[in-house]
FIMARMAR-889903 format. One record per residue: x, y, z of N, C-alpha, C, O, CB in turn; residue in three letters. Coordinates in Angstrom, 3 decimals, decimal comma. Glycine has a CB too. Example, Ala and Ser with C-alpha at 12.3 -4.5 7.8 and 13.67 -1.06 7.14 Angstrom:
BEGIN
- 13,190 -5,690 7,800 12,300 -4,500 7,800 13,200 -3,300 7,800 14,236 -3,319 8,465 11,308 -4,473 9,046 ala
- 12,850 -2,250 7,080 13,670 -1,060 7,140 12,900 0,030 7,870 13,409 1,138 8,039 14,084 -0,598 5,725 ser
% end
This chain:
BEGIN
- 0,838 -1,182 0,000 0,000 0,000 0,000 0,885 1,248 0,000 1,896 1,307 0,701 -0,955 -0,003 1,220 met
- 0,492 2,236 -0,791 1,217 3,503 -0,815 0,730 4,410 0,307 -0,474 4,551 0,525 1,051 4,199 -2,177 asp
- 1,674 5,023 1,015 1,375 5,997 2,058 1,884 7,347 1,587 3,075 7,512 1,326 2,018 5,595 3,430 asn
- 0,989 8,301 1,479 1,374 9,620 0,995 1,949 10,462 2,130 1,424 10,471 3,244 0,171 10,330 0,360 glu
- 3,019 11,159 1,832 3,601 12,128 2,754 3,094 13,490 2,284 3,414 13,933 1,182 5,203 12,056 2,784 val
- 2,307 14,143 3,123 1,716 15,432 2,749 2,127 16,508 3,750 2,424 16,216 4,908 0,171 15,327 2,675 arg
- 2,138 17,748 3,287 2,494 18,873 4,146 1,340 19,168 5,095 0,249 19,532 4,654 2,845 20,128 3,302 leu
- 1,578 19,011 6,421 0,517 19,328 7,377 0,399 20,834 7,595 1,310 21,595 7,268 0,778 18,624 8,713 pro
- -0,728 21,246 8,148 -0,923 22,658 8,492 -0,675 22,805 9,988 -1,409 22,242 10,801 -2,368 23,161 8,098 gln
- 0,355 23,561 10,351 0,728 23,719 11,749 0,017 24,868 12,439 -0,035 24,903 13,668 2,197 23,917 11,855 tyr
- -0,527 25,800 11,691 -1,237 26,932 12,283 -2,282 27,446 11,316 -2,202 27,197 10,113 -0,261 28,056 12,665 gly
- -3,262 28,163 11,841 -4,348 28,656 10,992 -3,851 29,551 9,857 -4,441 29,560 8,776 -5,350 29,416 11,833 met
- -2,778 30,300 10,090 -2,273 31,203 9,066 -1,333 30,550 8,077 -0,941 31,171 7,089 -1,584 32,340 9,706 gly
- -0,967 29,312 8,327 -0,001 28,640 7,445 -0,673 28,183 6,161 -1,670 27,463 6,196 0,642 27,438 8,159 met
- -0,121 28,605 5,024 -0,687 28,199 3,743 0,328 27,471 2,869 -0,041 26,782 1,918 -1,221 29,408 3,008 ser
- 1,636 27,632 3,203 2,677 27,000 2,400 3,942 26,848 3,228 4,065 27,405 4,319 2,960 27,818 1,124 glu
- 4,883 26,078 2,683 6,173 25,879 3,346 7,226 25,581 2,292 6,919 25,108 1,197 6,100 24,728 4,394 ala
- 8,469 25,867 2,645 9,593 25,557 1,763 10,223 24,244 2,213 10,430 24,020 3,406 10,648 26,709 1,763 glu
- 10,521 23,389 1,256 11,231 22,147 1,549 12,700 22,505 1,718 13,313 23,064 0,809 11,023 21,068 0,414 ile
- 13,270 22,183 2,884 14,676 22,494 3,146 15,591 21,313 2,849 16,602 21,459 2,161 14,854 22,927 4,588 leu
- 15,230 20,135 3,376 16,130 18,988 3,219 15,387 17,686 3,491 14,618 17,576 4,446 17,342 19,115 4,161 glu
- 15,638 16,700 2,625 15,184 15,333 2,886 16,325 14,619 3,596 17,484 14,746 3,201 14,766 14,582 1,552 trp
- 16,000 13,871 4,642 17,016 13,126 5,379 17,244 11,736 4,801 18,174 11,038 5,206 16,621 13,015 6,834 tyr
- 16,402 11,332 3,860 16,523 10,030 3,197 16,435 10,243 1,693 16,026 11,308 1,228 15,416 9,036 3,686 val
- 16,819 9,228 0,942 16,758 9,287 -0,514 15,761 8,251 -1,021 15,394 7,321 -0,303 18,158 9,054 -1,137 glu
- 15,330 8,425 -2,270 14,438 7,440 -2,873 15,095 6,070 -2,809 16,278 5,924 -3,116 14,094 7,819 -4,339 glu
- 14,321 5,070 -2,408 14,834 3,711 -2,287 15,274 3,351 -0,878 15,495 2,178 -0,577 15,977 3,524 -3,219 gly
- 15,403 4,361 -0,002 15,797 4,104 1,385 14,616 3,557 2,181 13,459 3,865 1,895 16,335 5,392 2,046 asp
- 14,931 2,740 3,181 13,925 2,248 4,106 13,715 3,288 5,197 14,672 3,862 5,717 14,340 0,881 4,710 thr
- 12,456 3,522 5,535 12,127 4,467 6,592 11,259 3,769 7,640 10,558 2,803 7,337 11,401 5,715 6,014 val
- 11,316 4,270 8,871 10,538 3,720 9,969 9,531 4,770 10,424 9,870 5,945 10,565 11,458 3,277 11,145 val
- 8,311 4,345 10,650 7,268 5,268 11,094 7,734 6,070 12,303 8,231 5,511 13,281 5,982 4,503 11,430 glu
- 7,567 7,385 12,222 7,943 8,276 13,306 9,358 8,825 13,206 9,694 9,785 13,900 7,791 7,570 14,590 gly
- 10,195 8,235 12,355 11,577 8,710 12,190 11,584 10,013 11,391 10,689 10,257 10,582 12,455 7,632 11,480 ala
- 12,599 10,845 11,622 12,723 12,110 10,888 12,837 11,837 9,399 13,671 11,040 8,968 13,945 12,918 11,379 asp
- 11,991 12,505 8,611 11,943 12,272 7,173 12,464 13,472 6,386 13,303 13,315 5,498 10,521 11,951 6,744 leu
- 11,976 14,662 6,706 12,416 15,856 6,006 12,199 17,079 6,861 11,441 17,059 7,830 11,691 16,005 4,681 leu
- 12,889 18,160 6,479 12,776 19,419 7,200 12,149 20,459 6,285 12,474 20,555 5,101 14,161 19,896 7,713 glu
- 11,233 21,242 6,873 10,562 22,315 6,131 10,710 23,619 6,918 11,048 23,619 8,102 9,044 21,975 5,885 ile
- 10,446 24,723 6,229 10,351 26,010 6,903 9,011 26,632 6,559 8,679 26,828 5,390 11,525 26,951 6,502 glu
- 8,240 26,941 7,609 6,924 27,550 7,433 6,787 28,685 8,433 7,057 28,501 9,619 5,780 26,500 7,614 ala
- 6,379 29,832 7,978 6,186 31,005 8,835 7,432 31,273 9,680 7,335 31,535 10,879 4,959 30,810 9,746 glu
- 8,587 31,205 9,052 9,891 31,497 9,661 10,270 30,515 10,773 11,160 30,803 11,573 9,889 32,905 10,218 lys
- 9,611 29,371 10,829 9,944 28,326 11,800 10,285 27,043 11,055 9,626 26,678 10,082 8,769 28,089 12,796 ala
- 11,325 26,367 11,530 11,707 25,089 10,925 11,011 23,951 11,663 10,914 23,953 12,890 13,252 24,896 10,954 arg
- 10,537 22,995 10,901 9,865 21,819 11,454 10,438 20,575 10,785 10,794 20,601 9,607 8,314 21,902 11,250 glu
- 10,522 19,494 11,540 10,944 18,205 10,991 9,701 17,330 10,905 9,004 17,126 11,899 12,073 17,527 11,874 val
- 9,430 16,818 9,713 8,264 15,957 9,525 8,667 14,499 9,716 9,677 14,061 9,163 7,640 16,172 8,122 leu
- 7,891 13,740 10,492 8,178 12,326 10,683 7,572 11,480 9,562 6,626 11,893 8,891 7,651 11,861 12,039 pro
- 8,131 10,306 9,383 7,575 9,366 8,408 6,212 8,886 8,908 6,093 8,506 10,072 8,542 8,154 8,176 ala
- 5,180 8,895 8,057 3,852 8,464 8,485 3,686 6,948 8,508 2,686 6,436 9,010 2,815 9,063 7,584 pro
- 4,673 6,229 7,962 4,563 4,769 7,875 5,958 4,167 7,722 6,917 4,858 7,377 3,648 4,345 6,684 ala
- 6,046 2,882 7,984 7,286 2,145 7,756 7,246 1,562 6,351 6,217 1,046 5,915 7,487 1,022 8,825 thr
- 8,369 1,645 5,645 8,435 1,108 4,297 9,612 1,678 3,542 10,625 2,044 4,136 7,153 1,391 3,550 gly
- 9,477 1,752 2,230 10,525 2,276 1,359 10,054 3,584 0,743 8,933 3,679 0,243 10,899 1,251 0,255 thr
- 10,924 4,595 0,782 10,590 5,864 0,134 10,659 5,652 -1,368 11,741 5,592 -1,952 11,553 7,017 0,589 leu
- 9,498 5,541 -1,981 9,389 5,228 -3,411 9,644 6,452 -4,286 10,263 6,356 -5,345 8,009 4,655 -3,719 lys
- 9,155 7,607 -3,824 9,243 8,799 -4,671 9,286 10,062 -3,826 8,532 10,206 -2,864 8,061 8,858 -5,644 gln
- 10,181 10,979 -4,199 10,196 12,328 -3,640 9,561 13,234 -4,689 10,045 13,333 -5,816 11,668 12,803 -3,262 ile
- 8,473 13,891 -4,305 7,727 14,746 -5,234 8,160 16,201 -5,096 8,319 16,901 -6,096 6,212 14,619 -4,986 val
- 8,351 16,659 -3,855 8,741 18,047 -3,589 10,208 18,064 -3,162 10,590 17,400 -2,198 7,827 18,697 -2,485 ala
- 11,009 18,815 -3,875 12,460 18,816 -3,668 12,915 20,072 -2,920 12,208 21,079 -2,908 13,189 18,716 -5,017 his
- 14,108 20,011 -2,291 14,629 21,172 -1,561 14,613 22,441 -2,423 14,981 22,432 -3,598 16,057 20,890 -1,076 pro
- 14,169 23,531 -1,785 14,069 24,810 -2,484 12,672 25,091 -3,006 12,347 26,239 -3,312 15,042 24,845 -3,623 gly
- 11,843 24,065 -3,113 10,481 24,257 -3,604 9,576 24,744 -2,484 9,725 24,338 -1,331 9,932 22,955 -4,203 glu
- 8,632 25,619 -2,833 7,604 26,072 -1,909 6,314 25,366 -2,310 5,888 25,431 -3,463 7,442 27,646 -1,932 val
- 5,697 24,689 -1,337 4,499 23,901 -1,624 3,349 24,335 -0,721 3,563 24,861 0,371 4,782 22,396 -1,445 val
- 2,136 24,109 -1,192 0,936 24,453 -0,445 0,651 23,408 0,636 1,079 22,259 0,530 -0,263 24,582 -1,393 glu
- -0,069 23,816 1,664 -0,523 22,894 2,704 -1,283 21,738 2,055 -2,074 21,938 1,133 -1,421 23,628 3,748 val
- -1,033 20,553 2,541 -1,632 19,296 2,083 -1,091 18,824 0,723 -1,594 17,851 0,161 -3,135 19,455 1,998 arg
- -0,083 19,504 0,204 0,524 19,075 -1,056 1,271 17,763 -0,839 1,776 17,495 0,252 1,483 20,165 -1,612 ala
- 1,334 16,956 -1,882 2,052 15,694 -1,834 3,554 15,970 -1,839 4,065 16,647 -2,731 1,653 14,784 -3,023 leu
- 4,260 15,439 -0,832 5,706 15,626 -0,728 6,474 14,390 -1,183 7,553 14,490 -1,766 6,087 15,969 0,703 leu
- 5,898 13,228 -0,905 6,568 11,979 -1,260 5,637 10,804 -1,050 4,517 10,963 -0,566 7,847 11,795 -0,439 gly
- 6,119 9,598 -1,424 5,315 8,383 -1,309 6,168 7,292 -0,668 7,296 7,039 -1,091 4,776 7,925 -2,705 val
- 5,611 6,651 0,355 6,269 5,526 1,024 5,458 4,266 0,704 4,236 4,247 0,853 6,380 5,761 2,593 ile
- 6,146 3,229 0,267 5,489 1,953 -0,025 5,702 1,027 1,162 6,832 0,828 1,608 6,041 1,309 -1,345 val
- 4,615 0,463 1,673 4,705 -0,462 2,806 5,519 -1,680 2,428 5,549 -2,089 1,267 3,308 -0,887 3,279 ser
- 6,184 -2,261 3,430 7,067 -3,393 3,198 6,347 -4,643 2,734 6,973 -5,534 2,160 7,821 -3,696 4,434 glu
- 5,041 -4,731 2,970 4,306 -5,939 2,595 3,943 -5,988 1,118 3,240 -6,902 0,688 3,054 -6,045 3,415 asp
- 4,413 -5,018 0,332 4,125 -5,038 -1,113 5,243 -5,677 -1,888 5,168 -5,777 -3,112 3,885 -3,632 -1,635 glu
% end
């Protein structure tokens, strides 16, 4: 099963964020809750955790890109596939 990594909304005024850095690369194994990527929103840096355990199949939003809240950032494929 594919698990989508999406940009959460941390505050009512937050509408977008810049992708700063992915801590893993496509093809890497990730564990649910582990640090996945860093973003900057409203002048604050946040680290997003992996929403599931599996393999990072695809990075959609790359460092330097500004994305809207709830935008697709990446896709994790569960290990049972």
